[in-house]
C-alpha positions as CSV (number, residue, x, y, z in Angstrom):
1,M,0.0,0.0,0.0
2,A,2.9,2.4,0.7
3,D,4.1,1.9,-2.8
4,E,0.8,2.8,-4.5
5,P,1.0,6.0,-6.4
6,R,-1.2,8.9,-5.3
7,R,-4.0,10.1,-7.6
8,H,-3.3,13.7,-6.7
9,N,-0.4,15.7,-5.1
10,R,-0.9,16.7,-1.5
11,V,-0.5,20.3,-0.4
12,K,0.6,21.0,3.2
13,S,-1.9,23.4,4.6
14,E,-3.4,24.1,8.0
15,V,-7.2,24.7,7.5
16,P,-9.9,24.6,10.1
17,V,-12.0,21.4,9.8
18,E,-15.4,20.9,11.6
19,L,-16.8,17.4,11.9
20,E,-20.5,16.6,11.8
21,D,-20.4,15.5,15.5
22,G,-19.2,19.0,16.5
23,T,-15.6,18.3,17.1
24,S,-13.0,20.3,15.2
25,G,-9.4,20.3,14.3
26,F,-6.9,21.4,11.6
27,T,-5.7,19.8,8.3
28,R,-2.1,18.8,7.9
29,D,-2.4,18.3,4.1
30,I,-5.1,18.4,1.4
31,S,-5.6,17.0,-2.1
32,P,-8.6,16.9,-4.4
33,S,-9.2,13.3,-3.3
34,G,-8.4,13.4,0.4
35,I,-7.3,15.1,3.5
36,F,-5.3,14.4,6.6
37,F,-6.4,16.2,9.7
38,V,-5.7,16.2,13.5
39,S,-8.7,16.3,15.9
40,P,-9.6,15.1,19.4
41,G,-12.2,12.8,17.8
42,R,-11.6,9.1,17.4
43,P,-13.2,7.9,14.1
44,Q,-12.7,4.3,13.0
45,K,-11.1,3.1,9.8
46,G,-13.8,2.5,7.2
47,Q,-16.3,4.8,8.9
48,A,-18.3,7.3,6.7
49,I,-17.5,10.9,7.8
50,R,-19.0,14.3,7.1
51,F,-16.8,17.4,7.6
52,T,-16.5,21.0,6.5
53,L,-13.3,22.9,5.7
54,E,-13.4,26.7,6.2
55,F,-11.5,29.1,3.9
56,V,-11.5,32.9,3.7
57,N,-13.8,33.8,0.7
58,P,-11.5,35.6,-1.8
59,A,-14.6,37.3,-3.3
60,D,-15.6,38.6,0.2
61,P,-12.9,38.5,2.8
62,S,-15.5,39.2,5.6
63,G,-17.2,36.0,4.6
64,K,-16.3,32.3,4.5
65,M,-16.0,29.7,1.8
66,L,-16.9,26.3,3.0
67,L,-16.0,23.0,1.4
68,A,-18.6,20.5,2.7
69,C,-17.3,16.9,2.2
70,L,-18.4,13.3,2.6
71,G,-15.7,10.7,2.9
72,E,-14.4,7.5,4.2
73,V,-11.8,7.2,7.0
74,A,-8.8,5.5,5.4
75,R,-6.4,5.5,8.3
76,V,-6.3,6.7,12.0
77,E,-3.0,7.5,13.8
78,Q,-3.8,7.6,17.6
79,S,-1.9,9.7,20.1
80,V,-2.6,10.6,23.7
81,R,-4.8,13.6,23.1
82,T,-5.6,13.6,19.4
83,A,-5.9,11.4,16.4
84,G,-4.5,12.0,12.9
85,V,-7.2,11.0,10.4
86,A,-6.7,10.3,6.7
87,V,-9.9,10.6,4.7
88,A,-10.7,9.7,1.1
89,I,-13.1,12.3,-0.1
90,T,-16.1,10.8,-2.0
91,E,-18.2,13.9,-2.5
92,S,-17.7,17.6,-2.0
93,R,-19.4,20.9,-2.6
94,I,-18.3,24.6,-2.1
95,E,-20.7,26.9,-0.3
96,R,-20.2,30.7,0.3
97,R,-21.5,32.0,3.5
98,A,-21.7,35.3,5.3
99,K,-19.6,35.6,8.4
100,R,-22.4,34.1,10.5
101,R,-23.7,30.7,9.3
102,T,-27.4,30.4,9.0
103,K,-27.5,26.6,8.4
104,E,-25.2,23.7,8.1
105,P,-24.1,22.5,4.7
106,H,-25.8,19.3,3.7
107,F,-26.0,16.8,0.8
108,G,-29.2,15.5,-0.5
């Protein structure tokens, strides 16, 4: 598995991530097909996971751009206080929001 080529290059980036269960953390790296983030949550390998990445909206710096994602946990690296979580993204959508969110992003 370590010798498998990646579909996309990863970019090292620290971006806020919020999980559907309300826990949050920061990404370590991102690609179009996956992310690795660190969070106090403890998801299990193979688990379906919903999360949102929050970026500054370049069209409106006072607002936010959210990347709402569905994915599957590919790997979990446990530590004492946090877990590093690798997720294969299966679906994503960009949403622009004013500074205050009025509703959570959803798929449907």
